[in-house]
N, C-alpha and C positions, 0 to 999 in steps of 0.2 A: 482534393479535399478529403479529410478523414474525420469521422465522427467517433467520439469516445463517450462511453458511459462513465460519468464522474461521480464522486461522492465527497462531501466535506467531512471534516473531523466530527461534526455533530450528527452524521448519519443521513443527511439529506442527499438524495440521488437526483442527478440531472444529466443532460446531454450537452456536449460541447463539440463544436465544429472547428477544425483547424486546417491550415494550408497543408501541413504535413506533421509528422511526429516530432520533428525538431521544433516547430512553431509551438506545439503544446509544451515541450520541455522549457523553452525559453520564457514563455508567458507564465508558466507555473512558478519558475524560479524567481521571477520578478514580482510575484504576487498579483498578477493581472487577472487571474481567473478567480471569480468570486461566486460563491453560492448564491443563487437567486432567492433563496428562502431566508437565510440568516446573515448573509454578507461575509461568511467565513472565507479566508483565503488559504486554509490548509486543505488542499484538494489533492485527490489521487484517483487514478484510473481504476475502475472496477472491471471484472470479467464481463464481457459482453455475451448476452444470451441469444443474439440474433444472427451472428455471423461466425462461420467456421473457415479458417484459413487452410486451404489445401496447398500443395507444393507450388502452384503458379497462379492461383486465383482465389477470390473469395466467393464462397457459395452461401447464398442467403436462404434461410429456411422459411417456408410458409407456415407460420404458427398461428393457431387460434389463440384467443385471449386466455383460454383455460390452459393451453399448452405453455404459453409464455409465462403465465402465473406459476404453474407447476415447476418450470425450469428456474424461475427466479427464487422460488421457495427452496429448491434443492441447492442452488448456489448460496443462498443465505444460510442454510444449514451447514454447508461445507465451510463457509467463512467462519461461522461460529465454532465449528470443531477445530479449525486451524488456530483460532485465537485461544481457545481453551487449552490446546496442546502447548502452545507457546507459553501461556501464563503458568501452566502446571509443570513444565519441564525445563524452563530457562530461569536462571536467577536474575531478578530485576535489580540491576545496579544503577538505574536512574541516569543521572547526568555524569556519572563516573564511567560510562561505557568505554570510552576510548582509553582511559587510564587502565581500566581493568583488562581490556583486550591486550594492551601492550604488556602488562604484567604476565598474563597467561602466555603470550607469544615468547617472552624471554625467560620463562620458567620461574618467575618470582611467585606466581600464584598457581594453584592446581588447575589443570585443564578442566573446563566445564562449559556448558552452554550458558551464555549470558544474553540479556536483552537490556536495552536502555535507549537513551537519546544521545545525539552528538551533533555538533555543529559541522558546517561544511569544512571548516579548517581542520577539525578533528578527523573527519573522514579522509581528507587529503593526506594527513600524517599517517593514518592507518594504511592507506594504499601505498604510500612511499615506503613503509616498513614491510610491505608484503603481507599484510594481514587481510584476509578475505572476510567480508561481512555481507549481509543481505539486508536491505532496507525493506521492511514490511509495514505498511500503514496499518495501525491498530485502531479499530473503531472505538469511539468513546463509549464507556459503559453507562447504561441508564439505571444501574442498580440503586443509586442514591434517590431516584425518583419514586421508588416503591414505598 
């Protein structure tokens, strides 16, 4: 069994237990993992604050609630910095991500950092064309609620 810290696209955090890592992947791809708060099925793994993987075992830390909260706050701050970096330094091409990546790859468009969304079919084409990309789950912004 393996436990993952999970988060939905709406920012709700929760824990999920799976037989193994492949079980998580398969269940998530089928939309079987559901946020217990809002029923969202757009789920991704968060960095865990309670376990550190060494070369051959997992070492669990004995943390007080204050230490755990401080680590969670630090991870939250790091996540925010990563999101801000991506938003400020990557061109958002939206649903045209795969088309723009292909144009850059074949020299039709100028090389630059881009971000956007793609379908599984688009991602398969990009991989077949030898285009490397990284999928980073972006939290939903709450700016519109202020």
